Structure formats: structure tokens, C-alpha cells
C-alpha positions as CSV (number, residue, x, y, z in Angstrom):
1,M,-4.7,229.2,86.3
2,R,-1.5,226.9,86.1
3,R,-1.9,226.7,90.0
4,S,-5.6,225.5,89.4
5,I,-4.6,222.9,86.8
6,K,-1.9,221.4,88.9
7,L,-4.2,221.3,92.0
8,G,-6.6,219.7,89.9
9,A,-4.0,217.1,88.7
10,V,-3.3,216.5,92.1
11,L,-6.5,215.8,93.3
12,L,-7.2,213.6,90.5
13,L,-4.4,211.4,91.3
14,A,-5.6,211.1,94.9
15,V,-9.0,210.0,93.9
16,L,-7.4,207.5,91.5
17,L,-4.9,206.2,94.0
18,A,-7.6,205.7,96.7
19,G,-9.6,203.7,94.0
20,C,-6.9,201.5,93.4
21,G,-6.5,200.9,97.0
22,R,-9.4,199.1,97.3
23,Y,-8.2,196.4,94.6
24,A,-5.4,194.1,94.4
25,D,-4.2,190.9,93.0
26,F,-3.6,188.4,95.5
27,A,-3.9,184.6,96.3
28,L,-4.7,182.7,99.6
29,P,-1.8,181.0,101.6
30,A,-1.1,177.2,100.6
31,P,-3.9,174.9,101.8
32,Q,-3.3,172.5,104.2
33,A,-2.1,169.1,102.7
34,D,-3.6,166.8,105.5
35,G,-7.4,166.2,106.0
36,P,-10.1,165.0,103.8
37,R,-10.2,165.2,99.7
38,A,-12.3,164.2,97.0
39,P,-14.4,162.1,96.6
40,F,-16.7,163.3,99.0
41,T,-20.1,161.9,100.4
42,W,-22.8,163.5,101.8
43,E,-25.3,162.3,104.7
44,A,-27.8,164.5,106.5
45,R,-29.8,164.2,109.8
46,T,-33.4,163.8,108.8
47,E,-34.9,166.4,110.8
48,P,-34.1,170.0,111.6
49,L,-32.0,171.0,114.7
50,L,-33.5,174.5,114.8
51,S,-37.4,174.9,114.0
52,R,-39.1,177.9,112.9
53,G,-41.2,177.9,116.2
54,D,-43.5,181.4,115.6
55,A,-40.9,182.9,113.0
56,S,-41.8,182.7,109.5
57,D,-38.0,181.3,108.5
58,V,-34.8,180.4,110.3
59,L,-31.8,180.1,108.0
60,N,-28.4,181.2,107.3
61,P,-26.5,179.5,110.4
62,S,-23.1,180.8,111.3
63,V,-21.7,178.4,114.1
64,V,-18.5,178.9,116.1
65,H,-16.9,177.5,119.2
66,F,-16.7,180.1,121.8
67,Q,-16.3,180.0,125.7
68,N,-16.6,176.4,126.0
69,A,-20.0,176.0,123.8
70,Y,-20.8,176.3,120.3
71,W,-22.8,179.5,119.5
72,N,-25.0,179.7,116.2
73,L,-25.9,183.3,115.0
74,Y,-28.5,182.7,112.4
75,S,-31.1,184.8,110.5
76,E,-34.8,185.1,111.5
77,F,-37.8,186.7,109.6
78,D,-40.8,187.7,111.6
79,G,-42.7,188.2,108.4
80,K,-41.4,191.8,108.0
81,T,-38.0,192.0,108.9
82,W,-34.8,189.8,108.9
83,H,-32.9,189.7,112.5
84,T,-29.7,187.7,113.9
85,S,-30.7,185.4,116.4
86,A,-28.1,183.3,118.7
87,A,-28.5,179.9,119.9
88,T,-25.8,177.8,122.1
89,S,-25.3,174.1,122.3
90,A,-22.6,171.8,124.2
91,D,-22.4,169.8,121.2
92,G,-23.5,171.4,118.1
93,F,-27.0,169.1,118.0
94,A,-29.3,170.1,120.6
95,W,-29.7,174.0,120.6
96,T,-31.1,176.5,123.2
97,K,-32.5,179.5,121.5
98,L,-31.5,183.0,123.3
99,G,-33.4,185.1,121.3
100,R,-32.6,188.1,118.9
101,V,-29.4,189.8,119.3
102,L,-29.3,192.3,116.1
103,S,-31.9,193.9,114.4
104,P,-31.6,196.8,111.7
105,Q,-31.0,200.3,112.6
106,G,-29.8,203.4,111.1
107,W,-28.3,203.1,107.8
108,E,-29.3,199.5,107.8
109,G,-33.0,200.5,107.0
110,S,-35.8,198.0,108.4
111,Y,-35.7,194.9,106.5
112,M,-32.0,193.2,107.0
113,A,-29.5,192.4,110.0
114,G,-28.3,188.9,109.4
115,N,-27.1,186.8,106.6
116,G,-23.9,186.7,108.4
117,S,-20.6,185.1,109.1
118,A,-19.2,184.5,112.5
119,L,-15.5,184.1,113.5
120,V,-13.7,184.0,116.7
121,V,-10.8,186.7,116.8
122,N,-8.9,186.4,120.5
123,D,-11.6,186.9,123.0
124,E,-14.4,188.4,120.9
125,I,-16.9,187.2,118.1
126,F,-16.6,189.2,114.9
127,Y,-19.8,188.8,112.9
128,W,-19.8,190.1,109.3
129,Y,-23.6,190.4,108.2
130,E,-25.5,192.0,105.3
131,A,-27.7,195.0,105.7
132,G,-29.4,198.0,104.1
133,D,-30.9,198.8,100.5
134,P,-29.0,198.0,98.5
135,L,-27.2,195.2,100.4
136,R,-23.6,196.1,101.8
137,I,-21.7,194.0,104.1
138,T,-20.8,195.6,107.9
139,L,-19.3,194.2,111.3
140,A,-20.6,193.9,114.9
141,R,-18.4,192.5,117.8
142,S,-19.2,190.9,121.0
143,R,-17.4,189.7,124.2
144,D,-20.3,187.5,125.2
145,G,-22.4,186.7,122.4
146,K,-25.5,188.7,123.6
147,N,-24.2,192.3,123.8
148,W,-22.9,193.7,120.4
149,S,-21.2,196.8,119.1
150,R,-21.8,198.0,115.4
151,Q,-19.1,199.4,113.3
152,G,-21.9,201.6,112.2
153,A,-21.2,201.8,108.6
154,P,-20.5,199.4,105.8
155,V,-17.0,197.6,105.9
156,V,-17.6,196.5,102.1
157,R,-19.3,198.8,99.7
158,L,-20.6,198.5,96.6
159,G,-18.3,198.3,93.4
160,P,-17.9,200.9,90.8
161,Q,-20.3,201.2,88.1
162,G,-19.8,198.1,85.5
163,S,-18.5,195.7,88.3
164,F,-19.9,192.3,89.2
165,D,-21.1,193.7,92.6
166,E,-22.3,197.1,91.6
167,S,-25.6,196.3,92.8
168,D,-25.3,194.3,95.9
169,V,-22.6,192.7,98.1
170,A,-24.0,190.1,100.5
171,D,-23.8,186.4,101.8
172,P,-20.3,186.8,103.6
173,Y,-18.2,184.2,104.8
174,V,-15.1,185.0,106.5
175,I,-12.0,182.6,107.2
176,R,-8.8,183.5,108.5
177,A,-5.5,182.1,106.6
178,G,-1.8,183.0,107.7
179,D,-2.2,186.9,109.0
180,R,-5.0,187.9,107.0
181,F,-8.8,187.7,107.1
182,Y,-10.6,186.5,103.5
183,L,-14.2,187.4,102.6
184,F,-16.1,185.3,100.3
185,Y,-19.3,186.8,99.2
186,L,-22.1,187.4,96.7
187,G,-22.0,190.0,94.2
188,Q,-24.9,191.2,92.1
189,D,-24.7,193.4,88.9
190,R,-27.1,195.5,87.2
191,A,-28.4,192.4,85.3
192,R,-29.3,190.9,88.6
193,R,-26.5,188.2,88.2
194,Q,-25.2,186.7,91.3
195,R,-22.0,185.4,91.3
196,L,-19.0,185.1,93.8
197,G,-16.0,187.4,94.5
198,I,-13.5,187.6,97.3
199,A,-11.6,190.2,99.2
200,R,-8.8,190.4,102.1
201,S,-8.2,192.3,105.3
202,S,-5.5,192.7,107.9
203,D,-8.2,193.7,110.5
204,G,-11.5,192.7,109.5
205,I,-12.7,196.2,108.6
206,T,-10.6,197.9,105.7
207,W,-11.2,195.2,102.7
208,E,-9.6,195.2,99.2
209,K,-11.3,193.5,96.6
210,L,-9.6,191.0,94.3
211,R,-9.1,192.8,91.0
212,S,-9.9,190.2,88.9
213,N,-13.2,189.3,90.5
214,P,-15.6,187.1,90.3
215,I,-14.2,183.9,90.9
216,L,-16.9,181.8,90.0
217,E,-18.9,182.3,87.3
218,L,-22.9,180.8,86.7
219,G,-23.4,177.5,85.9
220,A,-24.0,176.3,82.2
221,A,-27.7,176.5,81.0
222,G,-30.0,173.9,82.4
223,S,-27.8,173.1,85.5
224,F,-28.4,173.7,89.3
225,D,-26.8,176.9,89.4
226,E,-27.7,178.5,86.1
227,A,-29.7,181.4,87.7
228,G,-27.5,182.5,90.8
229,L,-24.5,181.6,92.8
230,G,-24.6,182.5,97.1
231,E,-23.7,181.6,100.3
232,P,-20.3,180.1,100.0
233,A,-18.4,178.3,102.7
234,V,-14.8,177.7,102.6
235,W,-12.0,175.3,104.1
236,S,-8.5,173.9,103.3
237,S,-7.8,170.2,103.2
238,G,-5.9,167.4,101.3
239,G,-4.0,170.0,99.4
240,Q,-7.1,172.1,98.1
241,W,-9.1,175.3,99.0
242,W,-12.6,173.6,98.9
243,M,-15.8,175.6,98.7
244,L,-19.4,174.5,99.3
245,Y,-22.0,177.1,97.7
246,A,-25.7,177.4,96.8
247,G,-27.1,177.5,93.5
248,R,-30.3,178.4,92.1
249,D,-31.9,177.4,88.9
250,K,-34.8,179.2,87.2
251,S,-37.4,178.0,89.4
252,E,-35.9,179.1,92.5
253,H,-35.0,175.7,93.8
254,R,-31.7,176.0,95.6
255,R,-28.9,172.8,96.1
256,M,-25.3,172.9,97.2
257,G,-22.5,172.5,94.8
258,L,-18.8,171.9,95.5
259,A,-15.4,173.6,94.0
260,H,-11.6,173.5,94.7
261,S,-8.9,175.5,94.2
262,S,-5.2,175.5,94.8
263,D,-4.8,179.4,95.4
264,G,-8.4,180.4,96.7
265,V,-8.7,182.4,93.5
266,H,-9.1,180.2,90.7
267,W,-11.9,177.8,90.9
268,D,-13.3,174.8,89.4
269,R,-16.7,173.0,90.1
270,V,-16.2,169.2,91.0
271,S,-18.2,167.7,88.5
272,N,-21.3,165.5,89.7
273,F,-21.6,166.6,93.0
274,V,-24.7,168.5,94.1
275,I,-26.5,168.2,97.4
276,S,-30.3,168.2,97.3
277,G,-32.7,168.3,100.3
278,S,-33.8,164.6,100.8
279,N,-36.2,165.2,103.6
280,S,-39.7,166.8,103.4
281,W,-38.6,169.8,105.4
282,D,-35.7,170.7,102.9
283,S,-37.2,169.4,99.7
284,Q,-36.9,172.4,98.0
285,V,-34.1,174.6,99.3
286,I,-30.7,173.6,100.7
287,C,-28.4,176.4,101.2
288,D,-26.6,178.6,103.9
289,P,-23.6,176.1,104.7
290,S,-21.3,176.7,107.6
291,V,-18.5,174.4,108.1
292,E,-16.6,172.9,111.0
293,Q,-13.6,170.4,110.5
294,M,-13.9,167.4,112.9
295,P,-11.4,165.6,114.5
296,D,-12.0,162.5,112.8
297,G,-11.4,164.2,109.4
298,S,-15.1,164.6,108.5
299,L,-16.7,168.0,108.2
300,R,-19.6,168.9,109.8
301,V,-21.9,171.2,107.8
302,W,-25.0,173.2,109.4
303,F,-27.3,174.7,106.7
304,G,-30.4,175.9,106.0
305,G,-33.3,174.1,104.1
306,G,-37.0,174.9,103.0
307,D,-40.1,173.2,101.5
308,M,-41.0,176.3,99.2
309,P,-38.8,177.4,96.5
310,Q,-38.7,181.4,97.0
311,P,-35.8,183.6,96.4
312,A,-35.5,185.0,99.7
313,Q,-38.0,184.1,102.8
314,G,-41.4,182.3,102.9
315,L,-39.4,179.1,102.5
316,H,-40.4,177.7,105.6
317,G,-36.9,177.9,106.3
318,Q,-35.1,175.4,109.2
319,I,-31.8,174.8,110.1
320,G,-30.2,171.4,110.1
321,V,-27.1,169.4,110.2
322,G,-24.7,166.8,107.7
323,V,-21.7,165.5,107.3
324,L,-19.3,165.7,104.3
325,R,-16.7,162.7,104.3
326,G,-13.7,162.6,102.0
327,R,-11.2,159.8,101.2
């Protein structure tokens, strides 16, 4: 009996240690001192760069420079299923569509393999994307942008009962700072509140979440982001970490807000800075930023937009580009 009690205690301790190992207290490295800082101005092209074609929606661009070209891994909805499709460009403006490169399979279900974040790591593209029901985040890798090997299981799982991400983890955006990867993502709880959190990893596969998540709460009543946050995009410049993110109101209109942080963990909104769609095609929804820092100090931002305020698809989604300029 005594041996059984001791064995049970050892097993319980192992479980507790394993659970603790998924969480940590951390901060990002110091942000870059040079580059643009607030106040920022926004200017967008009037026409989309990637149109729907025969798809219901094209959204969620994730743009990287790979093998002397721009690669855009974006989400495409065919009326039933979300896929990841690819396009290439010499300049980031004129795009050639290559077709679908990832569709849901196995544990991913039959609905979602998209809404991802691409990053060039050595000679590969790492692409973290959401899949499954409930949504979790997984990883695929490619050496040519066309042929992909999947991790085969989620790399970021749901949080424990009562956590901010107990129901879904989605909308990944991954950056590399110092010797680690940092993942900014949407977490949804049982009350369907969508807020933003962060995790870190040394290899892009095994992640530990910030113990004090979430890092950004819902906006105040009546604000553009009172009903949900998602789709973060993060960079550092001007002595700060910056984050563009999509906010929802109660009517499912989406706009983009801006937040800043000195450590990547404690964030404050930039007051009176909200980006709304200014053209007919993105008049109701503007979301899904993917950011590139340009040599002239500006920030090029690819984004999704739509003219129908819907929560997931049916937006008539298309992809456009704009520029953030700081002082």
C-alpha cells in the first residue's frame, strides 16, 4: 500500500511538472532602436492585388521573401473548405497565383487548413496554420514553396479548463527575435471571448505559453474591438514593439488597431489610431495584416478586406496592400 502511494505521488508530480513546462514567464528581447515610430499614417492602394477569382474569399496573406521572390501564402475558401494557396511576385504588387498547396487532412478535419504565418528559416519556409475542430495551430515546411511536409499533429494545443484559450487557438503570427521564435495568437474561451496571447519556442515545434496570457484584452464598450481581437502582426522599430491587429464590433465589422510595448508582453493601445477600409471592396472588413519593413523606413502591409460583415467567410474577401509611415 505504501509503495502504491509513493508511486502515485511520483506520477502526480510528473504530471504537474509536465503541465508547468508548457508555461513560463518571459519577455521579448529589447526592440530595435532605429526605424519608424508613432505617430503613424496609413495609405492603401484603392484596388485589391489578389482578387477572388472563382473562390468565395481570398484572405489572410502571409508574405515572405524566399529564393529571390516574394511568396504569399494566403487562405482561399471554395464555398465549403478553407485551403492555403500560394502566389509569387517580383515586387510584392503583381502576383501570379500558383494554386492550392495545403488542404485539410487527417486530424485537421474537412474545413480549415489556412489562416497561417510564414517565416523563412535557413533554406525552408516554416508555415504555422490553424486547423481542426476545435481550432489548434500546426506546422508545415517546404524547401520550394510548392511541396510541403506536415508536422502531423498540433504544435500549439488548447489551454486548460478556465484559461483564455481553452476553446480555440488560432490566427498565428510568428516572428524570430534573438535565438527564439515568438508566436502571437488568438485564444478563445468558453464564453467565446477572443483575445490575444503569446508563446515562445526554440525550434518552432515545442511551444511554451506566457503564464500571464492574455496580453491584450477586449476594447471598451462601443469601441471598434469590443467584440473580439485577432490576426496580430508584430514588428520592432523606434524603441518599441508594435502590433497591428484586427478588432470586431458587435455587427462583425472589422478594423485594424495598433498597440505598442517595451517588452512584447505588456501592451497598450495607440489611442485614436484605427484603420478602416476606404474602398468599396474593403468597406466592411479590413483584417489579416502581414508586415514588411522597407529600406526607406516605411512598413508595407498586405491585408484582407471584404464588403460583407461576416465572422469567417462570405466576406467577398480579397487581398490588398497599404503603407504605414512613422516619423
